LOKEFI-786361 format. One record per atom (N, C-alpha, C, CB): x, y, z; atom name. Coordinates in steps of 0.001 Angstrom, whole numbers, m for minus. Each point is the difference from the previous one (the first is absolute). Glycine has a CB too. Layout:
N
u; v; w; site
X; Y; Z; CA
...
This chain:
190
u; v; w; site
700; m1063; m129; N
m686; 1525; 385; CA
768; 604; 230; C
m1640; m329; 788; CB
1297; 1630; m2274; N
922; 1235; m107; CA
m97; 477; 1100; C
m149; 552; m2082; CB
1320; 49; 2790; N
m132; 1314; 680; CA
m949; 1525; m467; C
2349; m1192; 496; CB
m2990; 1706; 351; N
73; 1588; m716; CA
945; 818; m707; C
m1101; 5; 1522; CB
530; 152; m2571; N
1431; 1072; 65; CA
m1297; 1381; 195; C
2741; m1306; m2223; CB
m1717; 1992; 3062; N
m259; 1624; m108; CA
m67; 1269; m714; C
551; m930; 1168; CB
m1960; 1162; m1427; N
m294; 894; m728; CA
706; 1336; 200; C
m1925; m1284; m125; CB
2645; 1624; 952; N
262; 807; 615; CA
1398; m132; 9; C
m2057; 162; 1012; CB
2732; m435; m1593; N
1427; m600; 42; CA
450; 875; m1315; C
m322; m2794; 1164; CB
948; 4099; m502; N
427; 1383; m729; CA
1654; 184; 170; C
m2520; 1247; 612; CB
3411; m2604; m565; N
1270; 168; 312; CA
703; 1308; m1127; C
m14; m2881; 1013; CB
341; 4154; m224; N
1517; 437; m599; CA
1419; m530; m1182; C
m838; 517; 2310; CB
1076; m102; m3181; N
1432; m505; m665; CA
1104; m294; 1560; C
m315; 1896; m2861; CB
568; m541; 3419; N
1002; 307; 1078; CA
11; m1374; 793; C
m453; 2747; 193; CB
m1603; m3205; 220; N
753; m838; 858; CA
118; m1273; m465; C
m616; 1224; 1705; CB
69; m1148; m3444; N
276; m1439; m224; CA
1538; m196; m166; C
m2326; m341; m1129; CB
3119; 995; 442; N
1247; 278; 86; CA
1176; m727; 1605; C
m1400; 2385; m1705; CB
597; m1867; 2393; N
m26; 44; 1442; CA
51; m1610; 687; C
m1464; 2453; m261; CB
377; m3019; 146; N
m269; m1645; m121; CA
916; m583; m1126; C
m2601; 204; 696; CB
3349; 126; m1715; N
307; m644; m810; CA
2100; m19; 84; C
m3021; 669; m1373; CB
2759; 534; 2642; N
1973; 120; 502; CA
m210; m960; 1046; C
1090; 2811; m238; CB
m1030; m3792; m341; N
m133; m474; 1381; CA
457; m1826; m749; C
m2455; 2235; 1670; CB
4193; m2479; m1161; N
381; m1097; m679; CA
m1200; m1713; 284; C
2925; 1605; 324; CB
m3286; m824; 1231; N
m1083; m1438; 255; CA
m1094; 34; m541; C
623; m365; 1916; CB
m1464; 1400; m2249; N
m815; m253; m506; CA
484; m226; m1841; C
m1415; 1222; 2371; CB
1927; m398; m2947; N
409; m632; m986; CA
356; m1907; m286; C
674; 2717; 204; CB
90; m2956; 822; N
214; m1589; m81; CA
m1797; m710; 453; C
3342; 163; 1010; CB
m3809; 235; m283; N
m1607; m730; m434; CA
m695; 394; m1020; C
m375; m243; 1990; CB
539; 1336; m2477; N
m509; 49; m1727; CA
823; m1031; m696; C
m501; 2652; m190; CB
1237; m2287; 183; N
986; m1176; m999; CA
m273; m1616; 85; C
1979; 1712; 418; CB
m2582; m1897; 890; N
m190; m1024; 629; CA
m1294; m471; m739; C
1273; 699; 2217; CB
m2090; 122; m2218; N
m1392; 94; m845; CA
m202; 144; m1153; C
m487; 669; 1402; CB
1416; m552; m2610; N
446; 426; m942; CA
316; m1709; m259; C
768; 2980; 387; CB
79; m3350; 313; N
648; m1329; m526; CA
m1416; m1115; 269; C
3099; 632; 804; CB
m3688; m469; 480; N
m855; m783; 529; CA
m1464; 271; m22; C
1844; m399; 1138; CB
m2575; 524; m1708; N
m1163; 972; 572; CA
m935; m845; 841; C
22; 1595; m2073; CB
m1144; m1005; 3533; N
m703; m416; 116; CA
762; m1049; 965; C
m1410; 932; m2035; CB
1893; m62; 3012; N
701; m555; 1533; CA
m789; 494; 859; C
2333; m20; m399; CB
m1927; m193; 1694; N
m557; m280; 1108; CA
755; 1319; 957; C
m473; m2989; m539; CB
565; 3606; 1335; N
1163; 734; 1374; CA
1015; m851; m247; C
m1478; 746; 2172; CB
691; m2178; m1512; N
1137; m1026; 585; CA
905; m213; m850; C
m1329; m1128; 1243; CB
1157; 878; m2725; N
587; m901; m745; CA
1348; 506; m345; C
m2143; m825; m771; CB
1096; 2248; 188; N
1210; 1295; m419; CA
1542; 17; 1447; C
m2784; 2106; m1315; CB
2114; m1700; 2609; N
1012; 52; 1209; CA
951; m960; m528; C
m1549; 526; 2094; CB
1047; m1728; m2574; N
797; m956; 466; CA
941; m303; m770; C
m1507; m689; 1069; CB
943; 1161; m2570; N
982; m382; m1077; CA
735; 1439; m3; C
m1479; m1973; m1593; CB
1930; 3349; 2474; N
450; 638; m19; CA
687; 296; 625; C
m1038; 77; m795; CB
1005; m705; 2326; N
489; m312; 1120; CA
m483; 1356; 901; C
2070; m1695; m1052; CB
m3026; 2455; 1058; N
m676; 673; 839; CA
m896; m320; 896; C
489; 961; m1381; CB
m955; m77; 2134; N
m554; m148; 1059; CA
m1485; 188; m586; C
2040; 731; 1693; CB
m3027; m1734; m801; N
m1434; 769; m559; CA
m953; 717; m167; C
495; m838; 112; CB
m65; 1781; 1202; N
m147; 1404; 427; CA
996; 1006; m1260; C
m339; m893; 3085; CB
1377; 1040; m3868; N
296; 883; m862; CA
m755; m946; m1296; C
2473; 1357; 1282; CB
m2619; m1945; m1871; N
m402; m533; m1188; CA
m1234; 360; 599; C
1611; m1853; m1129; CB
m2366; 1627; 2201; N
m1462; 437; m545; CA
m299; 1790; m255; C
m872; m2387; 1532; CB
2086; 3092; m429; N
m136; 1115; m313; CA
685; 689; m1429; C
m332; m190; 2523; CB
1223; m877; m3164; N
105; 236; m1584; CA
m774; 205; m752; C
1167; m943; 141; CB
m1694; m33; 309; N
m1949; m845; m1523; CA
m609; 1058; 122; C
m1046; m2788; 447; CB
981; 3368; 754; N
m1720; 704; 560; CA
1027; 1787; m922; C
m1598; m1764; 3951; CB
2572; 2049; m3866; N
765; 1267; m246; CA
m259; m69; m1965; C
2294; m86; 2727; CB
m2039; m1337; m3251; N
457; 110; m1035; CA
m2336; m416; m494; C
4141; m836; 133; CB
m4725; 738; 597; N
m1289; m277; 135; CA
m541; 1726; m549; C
149; m2360; 2308; CB
72; 2860; m1170; N
m23; 1399; 374; CA
m389; 814; m1200; C
1741; m359; 1756; CB
m361; 325; m2692; N
254; 756; m1362; CA
m180; m587; m1108; C
1375; 1027; 941; CB
m3091; m2138; m655; N
331; m179; m1224; CA
393; m1308; m880; C
424; 2025; 872; CB
418; m2304; m180; N
1085; m968; m1140; CA
m432; m2010; 91; C
2667; 2316; 726; CB
m3289; m2149; 359; N
m379; m1298; 686; CA
m1167; m48; 140; C
1669; m226; 1046; CB
m2386; m1350; m1664; N
m1609; m171; 442; CA
422; m1518; 1309; C
m1825; 906; m3231; CB
737; m305; 3912; N
m224; m955; 1020; CA
m1012; m1434; 265; C
728; 2234; 547; CB
m313; m3061; m304; N
m1616; m789; 164; CA
m388; m1025; 751; C
m74; 460; m1850; CB
m1033; m477; 2697; N
804; m985; 1418; CA
m1303; m1177; m112; C
1427; 2277; 2277; CB
m254; m3583; m1715; N
m957; m1125; m234; CA
685; m1188; 1255; C
m615; 586; m3178; CB
m695; 99; 3691; N
m129; m701; 1447; CA
672; 737; 843; C
m143; m2165; m696; CB
1325; 1919; 1705; N
1143; 1181; 778; CA
1302; 891; m651; C
m505; m1727; 1748; CB
131; 793; m3102; N
1464; 877; m89; CA
m730; 703; m1866; C
2874; m2216; 1850; CB
m2046; 3198; m1566; N
293; 927; m1055; CA
1256; m60; m911; C
m1240; 1235; 1493; CB
965; m1209; m2931; N
634; 41; m985; CA
m392; 686; m1084; C
595; m1659; 848; CB
842; 2007; m464; N
329; 1169; m1468; CA
637; m43; m1535; C
287; 982; 1974; CB
m597; m204; m2644; N
719; m196; m1581; CA
636; 1219; m134; C
m1709; m1458; m1276; CB
1831; 1567; 350; N
321; 1474; m885; CA
m1139; 121; m1029; C
2759; m129; 81; CB
m3360; 1534; 508; N
m1271; 128; m1123; CA
m238; 1598; 129; C
m1412; m2640; 328; CB
617; 3389; m1077; N
m67; 1119; 118; CA
m1608; 154; 939; C
1838; 472; m2423; CB
m1208; 623; 3035; N
m1453; 749; 480; CA
m755; 880; m891; C
974; 35; 2061; CB
m1920; 130; m2387; N
m849; 601; m1151; CA
3; 1700; 521; C
m1810; m2534; m614; CB
1416; 2613; 1811; N
m406; 1066; 1265; CA
1888; 818; m259; C
m2377; m1985; 2486; CB
2822; 1131; m3521; N
1988; 1376; 266; CA
m281; m168; m1327; C
2601; m454; 2165; CB
m2593; 2156; m2875; N
m10; m587; m1540; CA
1292; 229; m211; C
m2274; 476; m991; CB
2869; m769; 1427; N
2098; m477; m622; CA
104; m1144; 377; C
1551; 1992; 435; CB
m2205; m2422; 350; N
683; m1866; 306; CA
130; m553; m427; C
m376; m401; 908; CB
m172; 152; m2473; N
143; m1091; m781; CA
965; m32; m1035; C
m2050; m217; 539; CB
2485; 1649; m823; N
583; 589; m573; CA
1569; m281; 534; C
m2176; 1473; m514; CB
2312; m1018; 1657; N
877; 8; 1192; CA
722; m1343; 607; C
m1549; 1881; 433; CB
215; m2689; m613; N
144; m1772; 645; CA
702; m770; m1475; C
m2812; m208; 1979; CB
2523; 617; m3559; N
755; m935; m493; CA
1113; 544; m552; C
m1743; m1293; m275; CB
2031; 2571; 484; N
1706; 175; 152; CA
363; m325; 767; C
303; 1331; m737; CB
m669; m1811; 2190; N
442; m280; 1024; CA
461; m1628; m335; C
m1484; 1988; 1442; CB
320; m2806; m2350; N
406; m1553; m115; CA
1009; 89; m916; C
m2158; m1168; 411; CB
2208; 1914; m1937; N
1218; 374; m1043; CA
1025; m178; 592; C
m909; 1531; m1155; CB
1017; m192; 2394; N
1667; m224; 556; CA
285; m1314; 754; C
180; 2537; 393; CB
m1576; m2670; 806; N
755; m1695; 324; CA
591; m1523; m835; C
m1594; 904; 1558; CB
1067; m374; m2714; N
m5; m858; m1210; CA
1378; m33; m837; C
m2521; 538; m85; CB
2953; 551; 89; N
527; 486; m1144; CA
1562; 744; 306; C
m2690; 264; m908; CB
2719; 123; 2412; N
1369; 476; 500; CA
466; m874; 625; C
m367; 1980; 149; CB
1848; m1436; m463; N
885; m908; 994; CA
m481; 198; 1512; C
2159; 238; m1613; CB
m1840; 145; 2504; N
m346; 1035; 965; CA
m944; 905; m203; C
1888; m235; 474; CB
m3025; m458; m408; N
m1593; 1068; 105; CA
m44; 387; 901; C
m1374; m824; m996; CB
1337; 250; 2975; N
328; 1124; 676; CA
332; 750; m28; C
m12; m653; 501; CB
1816; 1198; m649; N
604; 501; m282; CA
m467; 1697; m748; C
1003; m2670; 257; CB
m1694; 1776; m1032; N
m25; 1339; m717; CA
m1805; 721; 484; C
2087; m1111; m2552; CB
m2826; 394; 2231; N
m1078; 655; 957; CA
179; 1018; 1364; C
m842; m2153; m851; CB
1845; 1522; 1449; N
91; 236; 1675; CA
480; 1455; m433; C
793; m2600; 1607; CB
106; 2584; m2236; N
853; 1158; m948; CA
m494; 1219; m163; C
683; m1573; m1226; CB
m1968; 1293; 106; N
m744; 771; m616; CA
m1167; 454; 762; C
871; m1010; m1853; CB
m1544; m66; 2901; N
m1156; 591; 379; CA
275; 1025; 1377; C
m1328; m2232; m1120; CB
2807; 1880; 1368; N
101; 1269; 1249; CA
726; 1077; 56; C
m319; m1462; 1096; CB
142; 1738; m3485; N
184; 1743; 389; CA
m1413; 482; 106; C
2282; 579; m1430; CB
m3403; m1168; 1472; N
m1187; 279; 290; CA
m682; 48; 1615; C
121; m917; m2401; CB
602; 600; 2850; N
m1150; m574; 1776; CA
m151; 1563; 344; C
1312; m2810; 1577; CB
m1025; 3637; m2517; N
m235; 1423; 462; CA
m860; 1068; m238; C
1676; m574; 63; CB
m2749; 849; 92; N
m181; 283; m441; CA
232; 1263; m1220; C
m584; m1596; 1802; CB
1503; 2555; m968; N
1040; 1395; m287; CA
681; m900; m1494; C
907; 1386; 3237; CB
m611; m2431; m2789; N
313; m621; m1357; CA
m375; 13; m1247; C
294; m897; 1284; CB
m1644; 367; m1076; N
m1092; m219; m1166; CA
m370; 1338; m740; C
m1055; m1966; 1376; CB
468; 3357; m746; N
339; 1129; 12; CA
1147; 942; m740; C
m1081; m966; 1716; CB
2260; 156; m1668; N
910; 836; m359; CA
298; m331; m1441; C
830; 282; 2337; CB
m1200; m2183; m2725; N
83; m62; m1308; CA
m928; 44; m712; C
1419; m845; 385; CB
m3288; 1214; m34; N
m888; 450; m404; CA
281; 1459; m536; C
m1142; m1648; 1425; CB
2264; 2717; m145; N
m248; 1089; m1039; CA
1353; 363; m646; C
m2035; 971; 1316; CB
2642; m2010; m1573; N
1390; 300; m514; CA
m219; 475; m936; C
1148; m1386; 726; CB
m1007; 1853; m1729; N
94; 426; m1736; CA
791; m422; m291; C
m666; 1678; m319; CB
622; m1961; m1612; N
1755; m688; m550; CA
849; 638; m393; C
m674; m1503; m699; CB
976; 2877; 1321; N
693; 1352; 353; CA
645; m245; 1418; C
m1767; 1585; m1377; CB
3134; m1272; 1246; N
938; m32; 1319; CA
m790; 703; 342; C
2298; m306; m147; CB
m1754; m71; 1789; N
m350; 919; 1670; CA
1081; 413; 338; C
m1643; m1235; 1090; CB
1402; 2101; m607; N
744; 703; 1759; CA
m309; m608; 620; C
23; 1921; 181; CB
476; m1928; 1320; N
m1054; m626; 1029; CA
m608; 1213; 711; C
1324; m2296; 457; CB
m814; 3356; m493; N
m1071; 935; 983; CA
m1172; 430; m1514; C
2268; 1485; 2520; CB
m2004; m1311; m3368; N
m1313; m224; m1429; CA
m1096; m1597; 725; C
2368; 866; m3007; CB
m2072; m2082; 3144; N
m607; m905; 446; CA
m904; m34; 1286; C
1717; m681; m1262; CB
m477; 1676; 2409; N
m515; m140; 1028; CA
m1288; 717; 466; C
2159; m553; 186; CB
m1988; 2636; m1509; N
m1451; 361; 130; CA
m861; m1091; m346; C
492; 2242; m498; CB
m527; m2805; m840; N
m940; m164; m700; CA
m1016; m1556; 549; C
1719; 1587; m1998; CB
m1043; m2238; 3122; N
m460; m1014; 744; CA
29; 386; 1123; C
525; m1485; m1221; CB
20; 3357; 2038; N
67; m466; 1357; CA
328; m247; 856; C
m430; m111; m627; CB
1243; m931; 158; N
1243; m961; 1414; CA
1079; 855; 14; C
m244; m2743; m441; CB
98; 2847; 1649; N
1663; 458; 754; CA
1241; m310; m1547; C
m691; m1306; 3443; CB
1543; 2546; m3702; N
1435; m529; m344; CA
478; m1626; 812; C
655; 2978; m235; CB
m473; m2906; 1965; N
514; m1175; 326; CA
m739; m1331; m227; C
1022; 1456; 1440; CB
m2235; m1195; m1369; N
m1027; m1416; m361; CA
537; 107; m1134; C
m2368; m177; 1163; CB
1588; 887; m2212; N
336; m254; m1276; CA
1142; m948; m626; C
m956; 2042; 257; CB
2082; m1234; 565; N
1559; m1023; 3; CA
100; m1588; m260; C
574; 1629; 1786; CB
m994; m2098; m630; N
m432; m852; 856; CA
m602; m1396; m1389; C
m705; 2317; 2574; CB
m754; m1370; m2728; N
m388; m383; m845; CA
477; m425; m1513; C
m1083; 1014; 1647; CB
1630; m221; m2259; N
1124; 426; m1508; CA
669; m1237; 151; C
657; 2835; m112; CB
m27; m2871; 1455; N
1517; m342; 48; CA
m715; m1911; m437; C
1822; 2384; 2533; CB
m2891; m3043; m1358; N
m740; m1385; m502; CA
m125; m49; m1554; C
m1468; m77; 2188; CB
338; 1383; m2727; N
m616; m465; m1521; CA
1320; 170; m490; C
m2667; 820; m404; CB
4239; m5; 101; N
733; m94; m713; CA
813; m1938; m168; C
m41; 3199; 637; CB
241; m3432; 1200; N
m86; m1661; m134; CA
m81; m879; m561; C
m398; 432; 823; CB
m966; m249; m951; N
m734; m658; m933; CA
m14; m251; m544; C
m468; 237; 205; CB
353; 995; m1700; N
220; 314; m1066; CA
m1317; 730; m624; C
1815; m1846; 22; CB
m2838; 2610; 950; N
m1305; 707; m927; CA
552; 1410; 184; C
m2428; m1612; 490; CB
3739; 1763; m75; N
532; 1596; m895; CA
1313; m600; m93; C
m1322; 2487; 1042; CB
2359; m1121; m2002; N
1479; 108; 58; CA
m207; 1700; 1046; C
1151; m1650; m3057; CB
153; 1430; 3096; N
505; 1279; 681; CA
1621; 218; m951; C
m1416; m532; 2996; CB
1462; 2126; m3385; N
1012; m97; m607; CA
m10; 1611; m138; C
13; m2622; m1082; CB
1030; 3879; 1166; N
242; 970; m159; CA
m765; 1331; 1112; C
564; m1412; m2424; CB
m1365; 721; 3081; N
m233; 812; 1460; CA
m1460; m588; m661; C
1929; 2698; 1078; CB
m2315; m3559; m1810; N
m1829; m119; m376; CA
m135; m1245; 251; C
m541; 1553; m1918; CB
m964; m2057; 1996; N
m313; m1094; 89; CA
m1129; m577; m1159; C
793; 538; 2450; CB
m167; m1517; m3152; N
m1237; m20; m1539; CA
m479; m1289; 179; C
1193; 1415; m2073; CB
m2695; m1766; 1777; N
m643; m963; 120; CA
334; m937; m965; C
m1487; 1235; 1017; CB
1484; m2682; m158; N
360; m1138; m727; CA
m599; m1376; m139; C
1617; 1191; 488; CB
m1388; m1841; m1408; N
m1051; m1341; 34; CA
1280; m1366; m250; C
m2792; 1470; m1433; CB
2488; m1925; 2702; N
401; m1437; 118; CA
107; m755; m1506; C
m1250; m11; 2473; CB
2246; m1259; m2435; N
m331; m557; m764; CA
m964; m1461; 224; C
2020; 1463; m749; CB
m1952; m1880; 2260; N
m456; m658; 355; CA
m2022; m128; 239; C
2921; 177; 576; CB
m3471; m1039; m1082; N
m1423; m58; m132; CA
m896; 643; 982; C
557; m1908; m1025; CB
m108; 1453; 2122; N
m938; m8; 1424; CA
428; 1449; 65; C
11; m2628; 1499; CB
946; 3338; m1706; N
537; 1150; 171; CA
m1426; 1244; m732; C
3118; m1349; m121; CB
m3109; 849; m1432; N
m988; 654; m1174; CA
m1048; 139; 732; C
679; m980; m2114; CB
m1041; m221; 2888; N
m1642; m468; 348; CA
m116; 1402; 777; C
m257; m3146; 374; CB
842; 2986; 1194; N
92; 847; 340; CA
m6; 1314; 138; C
253; m1535; m93; CB
269; 2031; m1160; N
104; 1540; m632; CA
m1131; m140; m536; C
2335; 642; m540; CB
m2924; m1271; m48; N
m1033; m13; m794; CA
m1400; 150; 1505; C
1512; m1791; m2668; CB
m1326; 1070; 3451; N
m1175; 99; 727; CA
311; 1157; 1220; C
m726; m2692; m656; CB
1789; 3617; 737; N
m179; 1189; 367; CA
m444; 1134; m858; C
1420; m888; 1339; CB
m1468; 543; m2620; N
67; 1408; m1268; CA
m1976; m463; 528; C
2991; 73; m3136; CB
m3524; m1000; 2762; N
m1547; m359; 425; CA
m522; 992; 530; C
283; m2079; 429; CB
222; 1647; 1003; N
91; 422; 1277; CA
m1220; 1574; m13; C
3105; m1277; 362; CB
């Protein structure tokens, strides 16, 4: 019997990135891509995790619209599946599935790009970034973020390849990884 889907589930992209920016949750997701329809205890045993941590990871991924759950007796079984109440979950889930299927180190890649957008301000910076180079002070004025905080966020975006820095200016950049490009697409849609 399927568990009810929450019609009010409306996760934000930065919170979804926070969920994906966990090596444990990425291991759990990878396990479910490899072997869907597993209960908490099976996943915990396969990955050598505690039941509590496994359950917590599954609930977080489910709350982001990336897993579907069904109850069978006392057990809850999870599988990768998009929650239709989350507009981008099917697109994001398919990209995650392809990354796990084809990347040499999918957990590392997803973690790297997801951590770029674990804060709402970094999404704002990328969303307001034009194609032309910008100086720090211009960006601080346009985003209403203090120069000190902006520098911290810009360092993270440059390190992840979403911005480049040269000649005292920042410019928009698109990493070659499909997951990174999907994140940028979703930012532009929001």
